[in-house]
C-alpha positions in Angstrom: 28.6 -9.8 -3.1 27.6 -7.4 -5.7 26.9 -9.7 -9.0 26.7 -8.1 -12.8 24.0 -9.2 -15.4 22.7 -9.0 -18.8 19.3 -7.7 -18.9 18.0 -10.7 -20.2 17.9 -11.5 -16.1 15.0 -9.3 -15.8 13.0 -11.1 -18.0 9.7 -12.2 -16.1 10.3 -9.9 -13.6 6.5 -8.3 -13.0 8.7 -4.4 -12.7 10.2 -4.4 -16.6 8.4 -6.8 -18.8 7.0 -4.1 -20.9 11.3 -2.9 -21.9 13.0 -3.9 -24.6 16.5 -5.0 -23.7 18.3 -1.8 -24.2 16.1 -0.2 -21.6 16.7 -2.8 -18.8 20.5 -2.4 -19.5 20.3 1.1 -18.6 17.7 0.2 -15.3 20.5 -2.4 -14.3 23.2 0.0 -14.9 21.4 1.9 -12.2 20.8 -0.7 -9.5 22.6 -3.0 -7.8 22.7 -7.0 -7.9 23.4 -8.3 -4.8 23.8 -12.8 -3.6 21.6 -13.0 -0.4 22.8 -15.5 1.7 19.8 -17.8 3.2 18.8 -15.9 6.7 20.3 -12.8 5.5 18.0 -10.0 6.6 17.4 -8.0 3.9 15.9 -4.8 5.2 14.4 -4.6 9.2 11.4 -3.2 9.9 11.2 0.1 11.1 14.1 0.6 8.8 14.3 4.3 6.5 12.3 3.3 3.5 15.4 4.6 0.5 15.4 1.5 -1.7 13.3 -0.8 -4.0 14.2 -4.1 -4.6 13.0 -7.0 -6.6 13.6 -10.6 -6.4 15.8 -12.7 -9.2 16.2 -15.8 -7.7 15.5 -17.8 -4.4 12.8 -17.0 -2.0 12.2 -14.2 1.1 9.8 -13.9 3.8 8.1 -10.8 4.0 7.6 -11.0 8.4 5.8 -8.2 10.4 6.6 -8.0 14.2 3.0 -7.4 16.0 2.7 -4.7 19.3 2.6 -8.6 21.4 5.5 -9.7 20.9 4.4 -12.4 18.3 5.6 -12.3 14.1 3.4 -12.8 10.9 4.3 -13.7 8.1 2.6 -11.2 6.0 4.0 -13.2 1.7 6.8 -14.9 0.4 8.5 -13.3 -2.4 8.8 -15.5 -5.6 11.6 -14.6 -8.2 10.7 -11.3 -10.6 8.6 -9.8 -7.4 8.9 -6.6 -6.2 8.9 -5.7 -2.3 10.0 -2.7 -0.3 8.6 -0.6 -3.4 5.8 1.0 -2.1 7.2 2.1 1.2 9.9 3.9 -0.7 8.0 5.3 -2.9 5.9 6.9 0.1 9.1 7.6 2.0 7.4 5.5 4.5 9.7 3.2 7.0 9.2 -0.3 6.0 6.0 -1.7 7.5 8.2 -5.4 8.2 12.0 -7.5 7.4 12.6 -9.3 4.5 14.5 -12.1 5.1 16.1 -14.5 2.5 14.8 -17.9 3.4 16.9 -20.0 0.9 20.3 -18.2 -1.1 19.0 -15.9 -3.6 19.9 -12.7 -6.2 18.0 -9.4 -5.7 18.4 -6.1 -7.5 18.0 -2.7 -5.6 17.3 1.1 -6.2 17.9 3.9 -4.1 14.7 5.5 -4.1 15.8 8.3 -5.8 16.9 6.4 -8.9 14.1 4.3 -9.1 11.8 7.8 -9.6 14.1 8.7 -12.3 13.5 5.7 -14.0 9.2 5.8 -13.6 9.4 9.5 -14.9 11.6 8.3 -17.8 9.8 4.7 -18.5 6.2 5.4 -17.1 5.4 1.6 -17.9 7.5 1.2 -14.7 5.4 2.9 -12.5 2.3 1.8 -14.3 3.1 -1.6 -13.6 4.0 -0.9 -10.1 0.7 0.2 -9.3 -1.0 -2.8 -11.2 1.5 -5.1 -8.8 0.6 -2.8 -5.0 -3.4 -2.9 -6.6 -3.0 -7.5 -6.7 -1.2 -6.8 -3.1 -4.1 -5.1 -2.0 -6.8 -7.9 -3.5 -4.3 -10.7 -1.6 -4.6 -9.1 1.5 -7.7 -8.3 1.3 -9.2 -11.9 0.6 -6.8 -13.1 3.5 -9.2 -10.6 6.0 -12.0 -11.9 4.7 -10.7 -16.2 5.4 -9.6 -14.9 8.7 -13.3 -13.2 9.8 -15.3 -16.1 8.1 -13.9 -19.3 7.6 -13.1 -22.5 9.7 -9.2 -22.8 10.8 -8.6 -26.1 8.3 -10.5 -23.9 5.6 -8.2 -21.0 6.0 -5.1 -23.2 6.2 -6.4 -24.9 3.3 -6.6 -21.9 1.6 -3.4 -20.4 1.9 -1.8 -24.3 1.7 -3.5 -23.9 -1.7 -2.4 -20.0 -2.8 1.4 -21.4 -1.9 1.0 -24.2 -4.5 -0.1 -21.6 -7.3 3.1 -19.0 -6.1 5.8 -21.8 -5.6 4.3 -25.4 -6.4 6.6 -27.6 -8.6 5.5 -31.0 -10.0 6.9 -33.9 -8.3 6.4 -38.1 -8.2 5.2 -37.7 -5.0 3.1 -34.4 -5.7 3.1 -30.8 -6.0 5.8 -29.6 -3.7 6.2 -26.0 -2.3 9.7 -25.3 -3.7 10.6 -23.4 -0.5 11.5 -24.0 3.2 8.2 -23.8 4.9 7.7 -24.6 8.2 4.5 -25.1 10.6 5.0 -22.1 12.7 4.8 -20.4 8.8 1.4 -21.6 7.9 -0.1 -20.0 11.3 1.1 -16.5 11.5 0.4 -16.9 7.6 -3.4 -18.0 9.3 -4.0 -16.7 12.3 -3.7 -19.7 13.7 -2.1 -21.8 16.3 1.3 -24.1 15.9 -0.5 -26.8 16.9 -3.5 -25.9 15.2 -1.5 -26.2 11.5 0.6 -29.3 13.3 -2.7 -31.0 14.1 -4.6 -30.3 10.7 -1.5 -31.5 8.0 -1.2 -34.3 10.5 -4.6 -35.3 9.5 -3.8 -34.2 6.1 -1.0 -36.9 5.6 -2.7 -39.5 7.2 -5.4 -38.8 4.7 -2.9 -38.8 1.8 -3.5 -35.0 1.3 -0.3 -33.3 1.6 3.3 -35.2 3.4 4.4 -33.0 5.5 7.6 -33.0 7.2 9.6 -29.6 9.8 10.4 -27.0 6.2 8.5 -29.7 3.5 4.8 -30.2 2.5 4.0 -31.4 -0.8 -0.1 -31.9 -2.1 -0.4 -34.9 -3.0 -4.0 -34.9 -3.8 -4.3 -31.6 -5.0 -8.4 -31.6 -5.7 -9.2 -33.2 -2.3 -7.1 -30.0 -1.1 -9.3 -27.7 -2.7 -12.4 -29.0 -1.8 -11.1 -28.0 1.5 -10.6 -24.5 0.7 -13.8 -23.7 -0.8 -16.6 -26.5 0.5 -19.4 -25.0 -1.5 -17.6 -24.8 -5.0 -19.2 -26.5 -8.2 
């Protein structure tokens, strides 16, 4: 379903913070805003990278299929974040699937339109490069965790990262504000479903977390951070 939104819809979007309202209107006109039903695949791994996307509301999961038939959750995209843009600008196929985790809203542009916008508004290109750099640093951090840390520490660091990106204060603690499964955590941490389930069950017993099949609440953030960085301080 195609929508028409006010330029304020781009407030907080990482690509467009540097633009004024009139310029955002031009950016909106060049793109297409649409609703995404939960579970909808926005693009598939291997599809031609022909569109650039920014999430306005909801949550999108980036999932990559491996040669062994398994899957890896690369990251979760939150409101204001771009996705698919680097592949499109490099004329490369999309390296992973993008799937709406909850009902969401996005705006997307043909890559030809985005190139014209970046030529007209150089700050878009600067913001895009900065966003790609942040993703690269995050990936390097995660690769370091996979090679050097205990599994429990990797899981704790991943949950702490999700708290920073998508934490919402509740009476119980800090809740990850979208459905996340133990399998998701296993794929994000290079672990197994059994290990993640065992770890979360142990944390639940200690009162660090309160977890269920698709819900995760951090009840004692300070204890989680101690597990994530035992030598900190």
